[in-house]
VORO-169047 format. One line per field, with one value per residue (C-alpha): x, z, y; residue number from 1. Coordinates in nm, 4 decimals. Example, Ala and Ser with C-alpha at 12.3 -4.5 7.8 and 13.67 -1.06 7.14 Angstrom:
! VORO-169047
px	(1.2300 1.3670)
pz	(0.7800 0.7140)
py	(-0.4500 -0.1060)
num	(1 2)
END
This chain:
! VORO-169047
px	(0.5481 0.5874 0.5928 0.2958 0.2584 0.0195 0.0718 -0.0241 -0.2799 -0.1554 0.0495 -0.1562 -0.3075 -0.6214 -0.7822 -0.7761 -0.8431 -1.1014 -0.8504 -0.5373 -0.7414 -0.8524 -0.4840 -0.3900 -0.6925 -0.5403 -0.1590 -0.0135 -0.0511 -0.2274 -0.3927 -0.4327 -0.3071 -0.5202 -0.3134 -0.5705 -0.3959 -0.5564 -0.3197 -0.2828 -0.1041 0.0486 0.1821 -0.0682 -0.4251 -0.4806 -0.8348 -1.1100 -1.4348 -1.6004 -1.2702 -1.1996 -1.5308 -1.4892 -1.1444 -1.3478 -1.6525 -1.3928 -1.1302 -1.1717 -0.8425 -0.8737 -0.8343 -0.5256 -0.6367 -0.3785 -0.4902 -0.2591 -0.5223 -0.6165 -0.8615 -0.9043 -1.1890 -1.4291 -1.3749 -1.3550 -1.6694 -1.7170 -1.3878 -1.5387 -1.8382 -1.5879 -1.4819 -1.1742 -1.0967 -0.7492 -0.7484 -0.4259 -0.4100 -0.1017 0.0490 0.0983 -0.2454 -0.4213 -0.4168 -0.6324 -0.4924 -0.6119 -0.9963 -0.9050 -0.8012 -1.1046 -1.3373 -1.1569 -1.2303 -1.6010 -1.6688 -1.5290 -1.2078 -0.8743 -0.6821 -0.3105 -0.0990 0.1551 0.4489 0.6572 1.0667 1.0998 0.9142 1.0532 0.8776 0.9036 0.5718 0.4002 0.4774 0.1134 -0.0403 0.1279 -0.1243 -0.4377 -0.2847 -0.3210 -0.0513 0.1991 0.2917 0.6740 0.6897 1.0410 0.9675 0.7862 0.4655 0.3090 0.4536 0.5424 0.8890 1.0915 1.4374 1.4325 1.5579 1.8275 1.7300 1.3932 1.6039 1.6927 1.3314 1.2072 1.4506 1.3331 0.9674 1.0092 1.1533 0.8987 0.6193 0.8075 0.7971 0.4895 0.3133 0.1328 -0.0094 0.0747 0.2188 0.4936 0.4249 0.6862 0.5761 0.8111 1.0729 1.0486 1.2080 1.3445 1.6997 1.6073 1.2934 1.5029 1.6736 1.3359 1.2247 1.5350 1.4861 1.1191 0.8792 0.5431 0.3866 0.5858 0.4178 0.5120 0.3761 0.5830 0.8015 0.5113 0.3049 0.5782 0.7601 0.6915 0.5619 0.3562 0.2207 0.5681 0.7264 0.4870 0.5569 0.9790 0.8853 0.7266 0.9889)
pz	(-0.7608 -0.9800 -0.7761 -0.8150 -0.9009 -0.6809 -0.8557 -0.6711 -0.7732 -0.5854 -0.8388 -1.1046 -1.2878 -1.0976 -1.3693 -1.5825 -1.3373 -1.4942 -1.8003 -1.5837 -1.4101 -1.7358 -1.8346 -1.4971 -1.6154 -1.9421 -1.7917 -1.6220 -1.2473 -0.9837 -0.7758 -0.7538 -0.4335 -0.3103 -0.0281 0.2203 0.3949 0.6714 0.7551 1.0875 1.0988 0.8130 0.7369 0.3952 0.2692 -0.0196 -0.0679 0.0833 0.0350 -0.2765 -0.4966 -0.3921 -0.5173 -0.8254 -0.8990 -0.7768 -1.0329 -1.3067 -1.1566 -1.2983 -1.0815 -0.6875 -0.4506 -0.2172 0.0317 0.2356 0.5720 0.7000 0.9342 1.2630 1.4358 1.1508 1.2786 1.2210 0.8407 0.7932 0.6643 0.4583 0.2683 0.2268 0.0940 -0.1567 -0.3107 -0.0711 -0.1263 0.0835 0.3910 0.5862 0.8687 1.0086 1.3453 1.5167 1.4559 1.6138 1.9856 1.9837 1.6546 1.6800 1.7203 1.3952 1.1904 1.3065 1.1917 0.8605 0.8360 0.9498 0.6410 0.4169 0.3344 0.3258 0.6466 0.6329 0.8200 0.7507 0.9266 0.9629 0.8802 1.2618 1.3764 1.4384 1.2400 1.5279 1.7009 1.4506 1.6293 1.7636 1.5147 1.1746 1.2170 1.1401 0.8276 0.4677 0.3949 0.5766 0.3820 0.4946 0.4242 0.2790 0.3184 0.5689 0.4664 0.3874 0.0814 -0.2664 -0.4618 -0.1407 -0.1219 -0.0550 0.3076 0.2373 0.5912 0.4139 0.2943 0.6631 0.7135 0.4661 0.5302 0.8814 0.8475 0.5777 0.8376 1.0899 0.7834 0.7268 1.1380 1.1816 0.8980 0.8321 0.4793 0.4806 0.1325 0.1823 0.0445 0.0128 -0.0363 -0.1366 -0.3502 -0.5362 -0.8617 -1.1472 -0.9488 -0.5855 -0.7367 -0.8005 -0.4244 -0.2943 -0.4348 -0.3751 0.0489 0.0512 -0.0854 -0.2762 -0.3590 -0.5294 -0.4767 -0.6985 -0.7439 -0.9239 -1.1044 -1.2825 -1.3820 -1.4330 -1.6858 -2.0838 -2.0771 -1.7161 -1.8637 -1.9847 -1.6507 -1.4510 -1.6873 -1.6112 -1.2585 -1.2483 -1.4674)
py	(-1.6128 -1.3136 -0.9707 -0.7671 -0.3883 -0.1447 0.2085 0.4695 0.6919 0.9748 1.0213 1.0515 1.3384 1.4596 1.6352 1.2988 1.1102 0.8239 0.8439 0.7437 0.4965 0.3383 0.2937 0.1279 -0.1148 -0.1678 -0.2163 -0.5491 -0.3978 -0.5867 -0.3428 -0.0155 0.1652 0.4661 0.6640 0.8311 1.1404 1.3566 1.6204 1.5123 1.1509 1.2895 1.6352 1.6424 1.6362 1.4014 1.2806 1.0950 0.9338 1.0441 1.0339 0.6651 0.5827 0.7736 0.5758 0.2614 0.3182 0.3120 0.0360 -0.3034 -0.3591 -0.4181 -0.1122 -0.1444 0.1331 0.2910 0.5044 0.7346 0.8849 0.9128 0.6849 0.4663 0.2609 0.5622 0.5537 0.1438 0.0780 0.4068 0.2735 -0.0708 0.0878 0.2902 -0.0024 -0.1044 -0.4514 -0.4177 -0.1385 -0.0817 0.0835 0.2361 0.0458 0.3866 0.4740 0.2323 0.1774 -0.1387 -0.3021 -0.6261 -0.4877 -0.2943 -0.6076 -0.7845 -0.5389 -0.4894 -0.8734 -0.8320 -0.5646 -0.8457 -0.6608 -0.8019 -0.6381 -0.4898 -0.3181 -0.0221 0.0583 0.3469 0.3694 0.4369 0.1234 -0.2296 -0.5230 -0.7217 -0.5324 -0.6920 -1.0692 -1.1133 -0.9466 -1.1434 -1.4584 -1.2162 -1.0079 -1.0071 -0.8100 -0.5962 -0.2234 -0.1301 0.2175 0.2400 0.6905 0.8711 0.9053 1.2219 1.2871 1.1542 1.1068 1.0448 0.8632 0.5510 0.4502 0.2024 0.0157 -0.1062 -0.4251 -0.5266 -0.5073 -0.6989 -0.9677 -0.9675 -0.9776 -1.2342 -1.4632 -1.3779 -1.4390 -1.8007 -1.9027 -1.7842 -1.9428 -1.5930 -1.5651 -1.2170 -1.0799 -0.7655 -0.4549 -0.1732 0.1500 0.4796 0.5293 0.2113 0.2256 -0.0393 -0.0281 -0.1098 -0.3701 -0.6579 -0.6217 -0.5460 -0.8957 -1.0764 -1.0189 -1.1053 -0.8404 -0.9524 -0.6360 -0.2972 0.0182 0.2989 0.6391 0.9342 0.6499 0.5141 0.8285 1.0919 0.8097 0.8439 0.5122 0.4538 0.1464 -0.0224 0.0971 -0.1274 -0.4204 -0.3477 -0.3524 -0.6495 -0.8329)
num	(1 2 3 4 5 6 7 8 9 10 11 12 13 14 15 16 17 18 19 20 21 22 23 24 25 26 27 28 29 30 31 32 33 34 35 36 37 38 39 40 41 42 43 44 45 46 47 48 49 50 51 52 53 54 55 56 57 58 59 60 61 62 63 64 65 66 67 68 69 70 71 72 73 74 75 76 77 78 79 80 81 82 83 84 85 86 87 88 89 90 91 92 93 94 95 96 97 98 99 100 101 102 103 104 105 106 107 108 109 110 111 112 113 114 115 116 117 118 119 120 121 122 123 124 125 126 127 128 129 130 131 132 133 134 135 136 137 138 139 140 141 142 143 144 145 146 147 148 149 150 151 152 153 154 155 156 157 158 159 160 161 162 163 164 165 166 167 168 169 170 171 172 173 174 175 176 177 178 179 180 181 182 183 184 185 186 187 188 189 190 191 192 193 194 195 196 197 198 199 200 201 202 203 204 205 206 207 208 209 210 211 212 213 214 215)
END
């Protein structure tokens, strides 16, 4: 299966959000990755439901919403109504993760779990069968443009083996510091979806960069 690419809209030009979304519509991107930060779970604030709705109004690609927030259960329905097709919550923010995953599925969305760099992938062993997506953070969440953490390769290999063993259908998504140098190795280790923000939007031709990542 060819690798999928989900450009992170957090790195877009917010003064020209509609044209940025339209550019992604025309590109070979598979999803639009939407990073939601609350300033509590992560040390930064991004945007919330109204901006997600605005993105969705112009998007023809599915929205992959990544909730880097405390108490995500309170907002699942609102983000689903705002257009989220994938909703990922952080394992570190969910004391009742199984219930949260059930709630996402009950809303008709695909459910993902995001894992911080310090969290072992083994913590997912009892939930893996219920997931559509595992988002491995390859930087510490909260800021764009960070350097890729090399241990991510080991985590991808481990997680890929766990998915094979359990027969889970979960796809592996990598979020943070992804570029054309590390992409081939990530895919070789078992990654299915690459999230790229600054690397796409700060390039001279974002569409060409997305195509390069897919290649």
